[in-house]
C-alpha positions, 0 to 999 in steps of 0.5 A, a space after each residue: 749576770 742579772 740583765 735589765 732593760 738598760 743593760 747589754 748582754 756581753 758577747 764573746 764570739 768563738 770562731 772567726 770564719 766567714 759566717 762571723 762577718 754577718 753576725 758582727 756587722 748586724 750586731 749594732 742593729 739590735 738592742 740589748 746585745 754587744 759583741 766585745 771580744 772574739 777568739 779562734 784557734 787561728 789567732 790571726 783570724 781572731 786578730 783580723 776580726 778584732 781589728 775590723 770591728 774594734 773588738 778584743 782578741 783573746 785565746 779561746 779558753 781565756 774567752 770562755 772563762 772571762 767573767 766579763 762575758 755573759 754569752 758565747 756565740 759559737 761560730 766554729 765548725 760543726 764538729 766543734 759545736 758540742 765541745 765549745 758550747 759545753 765548755 761555755 755552759 760549764 763556765 756559766 755562760 749562756 750560749 747561742 750556736 750556729 747550726 747544727 746544735 751538735 753533729 748528733 742528736 745525742 750531743 744536742 740532748 746533752 747540751 739542752 740538759 746541761 743548760 737546763 740544769 744550770 738555768 742558762 739560755 741555749 739558743 741555736 741558728 737558724 733564726 731565719 724563720 723570724 725574718 720578714 717572710 717567716 713572720 708574714 707566713 706565720 701571721 697568715 697561718 695564725 689568721 687561718 688563711 689556709 684553714 687546717 693544714 693538710 699537706 704540703 711540699 718542701 724542696 731543696 735541690 741543686 748540684 752541690 758544692 764542688 762547682 764553687 767550693 775548692 775543697 767540698 768533700 766534707 759536705 758529702 760525708 756522714 754527718 753532712 749531706 743535703 739533709 743535715 746541711 740545709 734541712 735545718 732551715 726548712 724543718 725549722 720554718 715548718 715547725 714554726 708554722 705547724 708545730 712539731 713533727 711526730 714521724 717520718 718515712 724516707 727513701 735515700 740514694 746517691 746520684 754519683 759514687 764520686 764527685 769531680 771538683 770543678 771549682 778553682 783551687 789546688 784540687 780542681 780536676 780531682 775526685 772524691 768519694 761520696 759517703 752519705 746520701 745526696 738525694 733523700 725524699 721524706 714524708 713528714 707527719 706533723 702532730 697537727 695532722 698535716 703531712 709534707 713531702 720533703 725532698 733534698 738533693 745535690 743531684 739536680 741541675 735545674 728544677 721548678 719546685 717552690 721551696 715550701 708550699 702548704 695546703 689546707 682546708 681553705 687555701 694554700 701558702 707558698 714561701 721563699 727560700 727559708 735560708 733567707 730572711 726575706 722574699 715573696 710569700 704568696 697566698 691562694 684562697 680556695 683556688 683563687 690566683 696567687 696573691 704575692 706579698 713582697 716582704 722586702 719593705 718589711 722589718 728584717 726583709 730588706 736586701 742587705 747582703 752581701 755588702 758589696 752587691 746585696 741580693 738577699 736579706 741576712 739578719 743573723 743576730 736576730 735570734 740572739 737578740 730575741 734570746 737576750 730579751 728572753 733572759 729579761 722576760 724569763 721565757 723561752 727564746 724562739 730560736 731555742 735549743 729545744 727547737 734545734 734539738 727537735 729538728 736534729 732528731 727529725 734529720 737523724 730520723 730521716 736518714 735512718 728511715 732512708 737507710 732502713 726503709 722503716 718509718 721512724 718516730 721522733 723521740 722529742 717534741 717541742 712547743 711551737 715557737 711563740 709568734 714574733 709580732 711586729 711590735 715585738 720585732 721592732 722592739 729588738 732594734 737598737 
């Protein structure tokens, strides 16, 4: 479809699980996009979402082949991301997928190449870096608030999933773990702020060989084997010359590390959890006390999720709305397939370095995403 400013990108959702709720609720906020149909391997799940949001429920294959659909929003489980996205591209559809782009970088590379060959747009979550906190941090970096980035830290730490998830074993197997599950948020935010990563080193371990499920459910009180490292400490070397320590762990009861801190020749910048769209960003200029900015009053920073008792900003669909605009403007979307592939390459390299003890050169690079200015962000609203 040759889209114009007055036309909407017609979206078909494949995958009607819990994450689809955020996308479907947020879609009406944005200009140029409209979810019209949904599908799931569980037909009842598709029918429930269709009824809830006045959509058309369809079979997965029929939806992908539907000529009235312009883009497939792939919200399936990670193991199905590649197959669904490739089928959609083969059918001539643009694609936006939940993270990760694929379960391996090889899968991601095939998708990026297929989209390029067919002149189709490929985008991928996370798009949280386009939220209020990420945009504020990017403005500070662009203004030279910390000078030349030199070093930094990023930490994602907790106790894992078994205390709240009724069947969490898949989180602890190869292809998952804290690096692959949560790494995309942290790495994407840092690439947005400082550009691509060229080399990594890492040490990896596991705190427990078995984990005990304490969450309510049929498997409560049972244990399962851990098949991937659950604590990984890595060193990231960026093309810009900065080095960042990146720690991920599901073996930590409590800690006081900030999610991301970046330090440069003129100051330091502290960011909130990059899994969210909002939060407080703090700046220290040449050792001065931290000056905090609450982004909850900024666009895409207001607390809105979960609906029943909001405690965070969740504006999933923002990256897809930017992709729809990118089609009109014939440019690269900010949450692009190339960006997701680079992050996937970095995560694989971290795990490989942790396994071998050998520093890994990242096989891909990517252009730093274009800054999303405030006027551009506002223009995405319906």
